[in-house]
C-alpha positions as a printed NumPy array, in Angstrom:
array([[123.784,  82.008,  78.297],
       [122.392,  85.473,  78.057],
       [123.233,  87.434,  74.942],
       [122.5  ,  91.008,  73.661],
       [118.833,  90.076,  72.981],
       [118.287,  87.974,  76.118],
       [118.329,  88.177,  79.835],
       [120.141,  86.836,  82.856],
       [116.738,  86.822,  84.562],
       [113.425,  87.039,  82.77 ],
       [110.354,  87.766,  84.942],
       [106.959,  86.888,  83.576],
       [104.383,  89.11 ,  85.17 ],
       [104.748,  92.524,  86.876],
       [102.417,  92.227,  89.879],
       [103.896,  92.943,  93.403],
       [105.799,  89.603,  93.336],
       [107.038,  90.14 ,  89.739],
       [108.262,  93.665,  90.037],
       [109.913,  92.928,  93.426],
       [111.76 ,  90.004,  91.828],
       [112.842,  92.03 ,  88.866],
       [114.086,  94.985,  90.967],
       [115.879,  92.788,  93.361],
       [117.608,  90.838,  90.604],
       [118.632,  94.063,  88.931],
       [120.006,  95.432,  92.22 ],
       [122.075,  92.217,  92.512],
       [123.724,  93.009,  89.129],
       [121.548,  90.773,  86.816],
       [120.338,  91.841,  83.374],
       [116.561,  91.668,  83.684],
       [113.675,  91.571,  81.297],
       [110.244,  92.118,  82.743],
       [107.3  ,  90.879,  80.593],
       [103.807,  92.234,  81.253],
       [100.701,  91.716,  79.119],
       [ 99.113,  94.981,  80.245],
       [100.2  ,  98.538,  79.393],
       [101.014,  99.429,  82.975],
       [103.14 ,  97.648,  85.569],
       [101.66 ,  96.405,  88.836],
       [ 99.521,  93.479,  87.886],
       [ 96.083,  92.792,  89.316],
       [ 96.977,  94.185,  92.734],
       [ 97.957,  97.641,  91.801],
       [ 95.664,  98.12 ,  88.801],
       [ 92.314,  96.306,  89.559],
       [ 92.765,  94.695,  92.95 ],
       [ 94.363,  95.573,  96.335],
       [ 95.195,  99.238,  95.727],
       [ 91.946, 100.557,  94.063],
       [ 89.791,  98.535,  96.393],
       [ 91.51 ,  99.979,  99.45 ],
       [ 91.079, 103.501,  98.113],
       [ 87.352, 102.84 ,  97.912],
       [ 87.297, 101.248, 101.311],
       [ 88.809, 104.396, 102.691],
       [ 85.84 , 106.321, 101.213],
       [ 83.437, 103.763, 102.778],
       [ 85.174, 104.101, 106.104],
       [ 84.81 , 107.963, 106.089],
       [ 81.109, 107.664, 105.201],
       [ 80.362, 104.988, 107.792],
       [ 82.306, 106.807, 110.53 ],
       [ 80.245, 109.937, 109.887],
       [ 76.946, 108.009, 109.989],
       [ 78.026, 106.329, 113.255],
       [ 78.428, 109.61 , 115.123],
       [ 74.785, 110.493, 114.813],
       [ 73.713, 108.747, 118.027],
       [ 76.544, 110.709, 119.842],
       [ 75.285, 114.135, 118.977],
       [ 77.11 , 114.837, 115.679],
       [ 75.014, 114.507, 112.648],
       [ 75.937, 115.005, 109.057],
       [ 73.753, 115.109, 105.998],
       [ 73.77 , 112.192, 103.612],
       [ 76.806, 112.317, 101.358],
       [ 76.456, 113.779,  97.898],
       [ 78.153, 111.214,  95.57 ],
       [ 79.968, 112.369,  92.493],
       [ 80.885, 108.958,  91.021],
       [ 83.168, 110.455,  88.24 ],
       [ 85.276, 112.3  ,  90.861],
       [ 85.174, 109.201,  93.086],
       [ 86.611, 107.1  ,  90.265],
       [ 89.089, 109.944,  89.627],
       [ 90.446, 109.647,  93.228],
       [ 90.756, 105.831,  92.898],
       [ 92.431, 106.01 ,  89.543],
       [ 94.874, 108.718,  90.695],
       [ 96.095, 106.398,  93.446],
       [ 96.69 , 103.708,  90.941],
       [ 98.396, 106.037,  88.522],
       [100.841, 107.301,  91.148],
       [101.901, 103.835,  92.1  ],
       [102.124, 102.312,  88.573],
       [103.965, 105.414,  87.337],
       [106.393, 105.056,  90.173],
       [107.039, 101.38 ,  89.166],
       [107.75 , 102.445,  85.576],
       [110.278, 105.025,  86.783],
       [111.997, 102.545,  89.09 ],
       [112.228, 100.007,  86.33 ],
       [113.871, 102.559,  84.127],
       [116.304, 103.682,  86.807],
       [117.313, 100.102,  87.464],
       [117.7  ,  99.426,  83.727],
       [115.094,  96.732,  83.842],
       [113.761,  96.173,  80.233],
       [110.007,  96.129,  80.181],
       [108.377,  94.156,  77.273],
       [104.644,  94.512,  76.787],
       [102.809,  91.45 ,  75.641],
       [101.549,  87.931,  76.45 ],
       [104.373,  85.587,  77.187],
       [104.485,  81.84 ,  76.582],
       [107.453,  79.472,  76.925],
       [108.813,  78.278,  73.645],
       [111.235,  75.882,  75.34 ],
       [113.358,  75.713,  78.485],
       [115.357,  78.865,  77.74 ],
       [113.174,  81.007,  75.472],
       [109.984,  82.939,  76.   ],
       [107.83 ,  84.145,  73.053],
       [106.028,  87.421,  73.607],
       [103.018,  88.362,  71.484],
       [101.397,  91.833,  71.434],
       [100.181,  94.553,  69.169],
       [100.579,  92.417,  66.029],
       [104.238,  91.671,  66.878],
       [106.085,  88.683,  68.226],
       [109.466,  88.492,  69.872],
       [111.395,  85.574,  71.294],
       [113.602,  86.372,  74.347],
       [116.417,  83.926,  75.454],
       [116.97 ,  83.713,  79.165],
       [119.311,  82.057,  81.643],
       [116.86 ,  82.007,  84.523],
       [113.094,  82.8  ,  84.596],
       [110.73 ,  83.751,  87.413],
       [107.077,  82.988,  86.758],
       [104.817,  85.561,  88.485],
       [101.582,  85.289,  86.422],
       [ 99.252,  85.397,  89.363],
       [ 95.572,  84.416,  89.294],
       [ 92.176,  85.371,  87.816],
       [ 88.641,  85.615,  89.229],
       [ 86.715,  82.325,  89.156],
       [ 83.586,  82.446,  87.094],
       [ 80.173,  81.076,  88.199],
       [ 78.862,  78.863,  85.407],
       [ 75.403,  79.213,  83.869],
       [ 75.08 ,  83.002,  84.295],
       [ 73.634,  85.171,  81.457],
       [ 75.928,  87.426,  79.48 ],
       [ 74.808,  90.667,  81.113],
       [ 76.972,  93.748,  82.008],
       [ 75.005,  94.004,  85.281],
       [ 76.846,  90.897,  86.487],
       [ 80.155,  92.095,  87.991],
       [ 83.459,  90.563,  89.01 ],
       [ 86.046,  91.911,  91.332],
       [ 87.486,  94.041,  88.426],
       [ 84.329,  95.492,  87.022],
       [ 82.935,  96.209,  90.494],
       [ 85.731,  98.7  ,  91.068],
       [ 84.302, 100.932,  88.41 ],
       [ 81.577, 102.244,  90.709],
       [ 79.84 , 103.684,  87.636],
       [ 76.747, 104.912,  89.428],
       [ 74.32 , 104.381,  92.228],
       [ 73.268, 100.793,  92.922],
       [ 70.007, 100.261,  94.887],
       [ 70.126,  96.478,  95.27 ],
       [ 73.353,  94.512,  95.121],
       [ 73.79 ,  90.749,  95.538],
       [ 77.231,  89.562,  96.515],
       [ 77.811,  85.836,  95.656],
       [ 80.576,  84.657,  97.98 ],
       [ 81.186,  85.515, 101.559],
       [ 85.008,  85.487, 101.335],
       [ 87.362,  88.445, 101.817],
       [ 86.933,  89.907,  98.268],
       [ 83.146,  89.769,  98.375],
       [ 82.797,  91.162, 101.868],
       [ 85.274,  94.061, 101.135],
       [ 83.353,  95.119,  98.091],
       [ 80.101,  94.645,  99.926],
       [ 81.328,  97.214, 102.413],
       [ 82.016,  99.693,  99.645],
       [ 78.661,  99.404,  97.939],
       [ 76.786,  99.501, 101.283],
       [ 78.507, 102.753, 102.218],
       [ 77.587, 104.166,  98.848],
       [ 73.934, 103.465,  99.486],
       [ 73.149, 100.033,  98.115],
       [ 70.953,  97.478,  99.944],
       [ 73.477,  94.603, 100.053],
       [ 72.622,  90.824, 100.213],
       [ 75.454,  88.42 , 100.772],
       [ 75.06 ,  84.608,  99.996],
       [ 77.802,  82.108, 100.821],
       [ 77.662,  78.44 ,  99.893],
       [ 79.586,  77.248, 102.921],
       [ 78.241,  77.316, 106.534],
       [ 80.463,  80.202, 107.582],
       [ 81.557,  83.556, 106.131],
       [ 85.325,  83.717, 105.481],
       [ 85.713,  79.984, 105.713],
       [ 89.125,  78.963, 107.169],
       [ 89.211,  81.855, 109.649],
       [ 88.476,  81.051, 113.307],
       [ 84.716,  81.535, 113.899],
       [ 85.24 ,  83.803, 116.917],
       [ 87.161,  86.301, 114.754],
       [ 84.441,  86.3  , 112.109],
       [ 81.53 ,  86.643, 114.518],
       [ 81.85 ,  90.435, 115.327],
       [ 81.913,  91.144, 111.554],
       [ 78.952,  88.926, 110.923],
       [ 76.918,  90.63 , 113.666],
       [ 77.691,  94.092, 112.351],
       [ 76.838,  93.376, 108.763],
       [ 73.697,  91.319, 109.55 ],
       [ 72.371,  94.499, 111.388],
       [ 73.141,  96.754, 108.418],
       [ 72.769,  94.725, 105.245],
       [ 69.541,  93.657, 103.581],
       [ 70.511,  90.01 , 104.176],
       [ 73.448,  87.712, 104.987],
       [ 72.825,  84.086, 104.157],
       [ 75.214,  81.057, 104.719],
       [ 74.789,  77.567, 103.367],
       [ 72.85 ,  79.071, 100.42 ],
       [ 73.694,  78.821,  96.734],
       [ 72.595,  80.625,  93.645],
       [ 70.305,  78.39 ,  91.71 ],
       [ 69.416,  80.588,  88.693],
       [ 69.886,  84.118,  87.415],
       [ 67.573,  85.662,  84.854],
       [ 68.164,  88.931,  83.092],
       [ 65.09 ,  91.093,  83.077],
       [ 64.356,  94.658,  82.128],
       [ 63.961,  95.737,  85.665],
       [ 67.014,  93.82 ,  87.051],
       [ 68.485,  90.42 ,  87.586],
       [ 66.08 ,  87.891,  89.109],
       [ 67.895,  85.468,  91.308],
       [ 66.676,  82.145,  92.643],
       [ 68.37 ,  80.565,  95.629],
       [ 68.682,  77.009,  97.068],
       [ 69.385,  75.744, 100.482],
       [ 67.622,  74.849, 103.698],
       [ 67.393,  78.621, 104.655],
       [ 67.351,  80.04 , 101.219],
       [ 65.608,  83.351, 100.823],
       [ 62.77 ,  83.828,  98.281],
       [ 63.628,  84.902,  94.69 ],
       [ 64.69 ,  88.538,  94.501],
       [ 65.458,  91.14 ,  91.821],
       [ 68.823,  93.036,  92.074],
       [ 70.324,  95.847,  90.057],
       [ 73.719,  94.236,  90.131],
       [ 75.183,  90.832,  90.984],
       [ 78.746,  90.676,  92.052],
       [ 80.352,  87.169,  91.732],
       [ 83.311,  86.848,  94.163],
       [ 83.719,  83.078,  94.665],
       [ 87.523,  82.912,  94.625],
       [ 90.45 ,  82.995,  92.253],
       [ 92.238,  80.457,  90.15 ],
       [ 95.918,  80.327,  89.091],
       [ 97.177,  81.18 ,  85.579],
       [ 99.915,  78.461,  85.527],
       [ 98.215,  76.434,  82.747],
       [ 98.152,  79.414,  80.364],
       [101.875,  80.092,  79.772],
       [103.067,  76.925,  77.98 ],
       [105.017,  75.909,  81.095],
       [105.202,  72.337,  79.973],
       [107.483,  73.342,  77.06 ],
       [109.971,  74.618,  79.583],
       [109.777,  71.43 ,  81.661],
       [107.826,  73.114,  84.376],
       [105.271,  71.004,  86.246],
       [101.766,  72.427,  86.574],
       [ 99.115,  70.591,  88.677],
       [ 95.506,  69.87 ,  87.682],
       [ 94.315,  73.179,  89.239],
       [ 96.894,  75.337,  87.45 ],
       [ 99.311,  75.734,  90.383],
       [102.99 ,  75.405,  89.94 ],
       [104.693,  73.434,  92.773],
       [107.904,  74.978,  94.133],
       [110.476,  74.191,  96.925],
       [111.636,  76.55 ,  99.665],
       [113.878,  78.343,  97.196],
       [110.892,  78.998,  94.853],
       [112.348,  76.528,  92.305],
       [109.954,  74.688,  90.015],
       [110.603,  71.216,  88.609],
       [112.946,  72.999,  86.119],
       [115.849,  74.004,  88.321],
       [116.562,  77.278,  86.464],
       [112.913,  78.38 ,  86.532],
       [111.237,  79.832,  89.602],
       [107.652,  80.66 ,  90.474],
       [106.21 ,  83.015,  93.001],
       [102.924,  84.384,  94.24 ],
       [ 99.377,  83.171,  93.517],
       [100.5  ,  80.736,  90.859],
       [102.415,  78.625,  93.392],
       [ 99.436,  78.172,  95.82 ],
       [ 97.635,  79.716,  98.711],
       [ 97.511,  81.969, 100.575],
       [ 96.991,  84.318,  97.507],
       [ 98.481,  87.413,  99.057],
       [100.56 ,  90.199,  97.466],
       [102.938,  90.56 , 100.429],
       [103.696,  86.818, 100.259],
       [104.455,  87.148,  96.596],
       [106.813,  90.082,  97.255],
       [108.763,  88.108,  99.845],
       [109.002,  85.134,  97.484],
       [110.163,  87.414,  94.637],
       [113.118,  88.523,  96.65 ],
       [113.979,  84.962,  97.586],
       [113.884,  83.801,  93.965],
       [116.182,  86.72 ,  92.894],
       [118.574,  86.126,  95.686],
       [118.882,  82.382,  95.014],
       [119.549,  83.045,  91.409],
       [122.294,  85.518,  92.445],
       [123.86 ,  82.83 ,  94.616],
       [122.728,  84.137,  97.955],
       [121.502,  81.735, 100.727],
       [117.753,  82.336, 100.812],
       [114.616,  80.276, 101.418],
       [110.976,  80.879, 102.148],
       [110.515,  80.383, 105.946],
       [108.25 ,  83.171, 107.154],
       [104.905,  83.544, 108.717],
       [102.375,  85.306, 106.493],
       [ 99.815,  87.689, 108.012],
       [ 96.368,  87.868, 106.366],
       [ 93.965,  90.855, 106.514],
       [ 90.31 ,  91.308, 105.482],
       [ 89.7  ,  95.057, 105.113],
       [ 86.091,  94.711, 106.058],
       [ 84.346,  96.672, 108.746],
       [ 85.505,  95.57 , 111.362],
       [ 88.819,  94.448, 109.887],
       [ 89.879,  90.86 , 110.555],
       [ 93.588,  89.966, 110.681],
       [ 95.395,  86.767, 111.67 ],
       [ 98.818,  85.199, 111.535],
       [100.459,  81.919, 112.442],
       [ 98.561,  78.956, 113.825],
       [ 94.829,  79.242, 113.88 ],
       [ 92.74 ,  77.714, 116.655],
       [ 90.814,  75.757, 114.071],
       [ 93.979,  74.125, 112.783],
       [ 95.411,  73.64 , 116.22 ],
       [ 92.399,  71.532, 117.289],
       [ 92.239,  69.648, 113.986],
       [ 95.9  ,  68.64 , 114.215],
       [ 95.946,  68.047, 117.87 ],
       [ 98.561,  70.76 , 118.52 ],
       [ 98.806,  71.641, 122.217],
       [ 97.814,  75.213, 122.767],
       [ 96.256,  77.691, 125.213],
       [ 94.474,  80.897, 124.23 ],
       [ 94.096,  84.32 , 125.749],
       [ 91.096,  86.4  , 124.663],
       [ 90.538,  90.077, 125.24 ],
       [ 87.263,  91.712, 124.194],
       [ 87.759,  95.276, 123.201],
       [ 85.097,  96.471, 125.605],
       [ 87.822,  96.678, 128.266],
       [ 89.959,  99.062, 126.028],
       [ 89.618, 102.718, 126.565],
       [ 90.733, 103.698, 123.021],
       [ 88.168, 101.264, 121.538],
       [ 85.383, 102.673, 123.693],
       [ 86.4  , 106.278, 122.823],
       [ 86.127, 105.323, 119.161],
       [ 82.738, 103.687, 119.853],
       [ 84.13 , 100.408, 118.438],
       [ 84.147,  97.984, 121.355],
       [ 83.048,  95.167, 118.988],
       [ 86.655,  93.904, 118.568],
       [ 88.559,  90.955, 119.971],
       [ 92.27 ,  90.15 , 120.328],
       [ 93.301,  86.503, 120.623],
       [ 96.697,  84.969, 121.247],
       [ 97.49 ,  81.209, 120.949],
       [100.572,  79.959, 122.789],
       [102.362,  76.826, 123.781],
       [101.094,  75.825, 127.341],
       [104.545,  74.435, 128.246],
       [106.908,  77.205, 127.027],
       [104.585,  80.203, 126.586],
       [105.924,  80.628, 123.056],
       [103.5  ,  82.427, 120.788],
       [101.984,  80.147, 118.154],
       [ 99.483,  82.359, 116.411],
       [ 97.205,  85.395, 116.774],
       [ 93.932,  86.891, 115.501],
       [ 92.387,  90.284, 115.853],
       [ 89.03 ,  91.544, 114.754],
       [ 88.221,  95.261, 115.102],
       [ 88.942,  98.685, 113.86 ],
       [ 92.492,  98.915, 112.394],
       [ 93.178,  95.258, 113.058],
       [ 95.226,  95.162, 109.895],
       [ 97.768,  97.594, 111.37 ],
       [ 97.9  ,  95.787, 114.744],
       [ 98.796,  92.344, 113.26 ],
       [102.312,  93.464, 112.272],
       [103.48 ,  93.445, 115.904],
       [102.393,  89.809, 116.24 ],
       [103.961,  88.825, 112.997],
       [107.285,  90.197, 114.206],
       [106.779,  88.385, 117.527],
       [106.221,  85.119, 115.693],
       [109.274,  85.759, 113.488],
       [111.493,  86.391, 116.536],
       [110.183,  83.32 , 118.411],
       [108.755,  85.576, 121.221],
       [106.753,  84.152, 124.105],
       [103.827,  85.709, 125.891],
       [106.163,  87.036, 128.667],
       [108.095,  89.076, 126.021],
       [104.813,  90.63 , 124.856],
       [103.539,  91.067, 128.422],
       [106.705,  93.04 , 129.419],
       [106.479,  95.154, 126.336],
       [105.046,  98.595, 127.221],
       [102.132,  99.398, 124.95 ],
       [100.912, 102.979, 124.693],
       [ 97.826, 103.957, 126.736],
       [ 95.25 , 104.389, 125.628],
       [ 95.537, 102.572, 122.297],
       [ 94.175,  99.592, 120.411],
       [ 97.561,  97.998, 120.627],
       [ 97.079,  97.678, 124.401],
       [ 94.712,  94.72 , 123.711],
       [ 97.769,  92.806, 122.546],
       [ 99.61 ,  93.64 , 125.707],
       [ 96.608,  92.808, 127.879],
       [ 96.125,  89.473, 126.143],
       [ 99.729,  88.66 , 126.662],
       [ 99.514,  89.701, 130.35 ],
       [ 96.343,  87.511, 130.688],
       [ 98.381,  84.569, 129.334],
       [101.327,  85.424, 131.476],
       [ 99.27 ,  85.716, 134.681],
       [100.156,  89.436, 135.238],
       [ 96.981,  91.07 , 133.865],
       [ 95.302,  93.942, 135.935],
       [ 92.879,  95.346, 133.39 ],
       [ 90.919,  92.057, 133.238],
       [ 90.257,  89.456, 135.84 ],
       [ 93.005,  86.791, 136.005],
       [ 92.315,  83.462, 134.444],
       [ 91.076,  80.686, 136.642],
       [ 93.758,  78.127, 137.162],
       [ 93.003,  74.605, 135.919],
       [ 92.612,  72.093, 138.705],
       [ 95.46 ,  69.803, 139.12 ],
       [ 95.023,  66.011, 139.209]])
């Protein structure tokens, strides 16, 4: 159906999922048009999300690591912060990556169209931008429009109220910061601002920080930030925010709600919502649910068989690496290759300490009555963790008690996000705890905790006491 003005594959959205889909489709010989509403490729993740936030988190890690050495005889002066140069570093990382995407699109002959896209019908997309409008015919389409920050209703219109995008501007020193939302995004940005000198208060509506993550994995993080932040409050909601000359006066509600306080900035990080209802999908015969998500099958197909959806817009977990994997699947299905989404997806909170998990959680196993055993290794037994003065970590494996097959894993501690990849691969390969126990892990290393946990489950651990055998009937 494609003609000179059209596309074999039209991709709407150039975030990690979108550009991956576009590039894979082009590599498979398809004529691809990539539509992006912003001037640079990369979507939220590269421009105002994952990448710039991780650059700032690296800065925070350097500052906190220097401060943590003081009790051990190495003292540094307080950092001198040049916010313009700090933003320049962050922006340079973004520019390198987005510029690289533009070059790869050009090399692959992917046509990039800038503007806001909406479906005109089942085989045409209208793109509006810069006072111009263009309609692009397509044979297949891949929807990769992502999500946006959820707003907290009833707040005053004040530039001192930040979201996850504006918070990345770090436009100067902040003395008192309130973070509304104790999820991953809120806690990551809290870490940045605390390292840069702010007195940080976190409030979370639900009873636990990072709801949905096993409580034992969250606990070491919660202990550390409670000792460092001005306040960490769960089961507390923001009742009212008043804009005053000296700051934002916030009233709280809840059984253990703190007294009203005044903050220099308030960061709202209460989640994200999909953009599925904003693209005229119904005109293309694409079903969108009440929340704005687009249901898909294992091949990433929507209710319109020639239109696919990937990433945040087709449901949680809202993770860039999941979107990238789905983008490849959609492109390969369009090209006639056998592909389907059947993968475990690791998750990481780049907090301090980091929290990472993959596969079955203990919380879900208990809720669904799934038979499981667990092996826990506190990092206090690990020489590398002790040498880093970071014994506050924990490695946990869940496995099938009958077969020993690995079911899930969680790690909290320094560099946990790097360690989770081994366990993701183990799950993909269907490994059991004996496989992990017989794998030689370097000594001393943080990865040893994975090996020790597996040995504990296998019954061959020497670095920790063996588990007590359950009495038989």
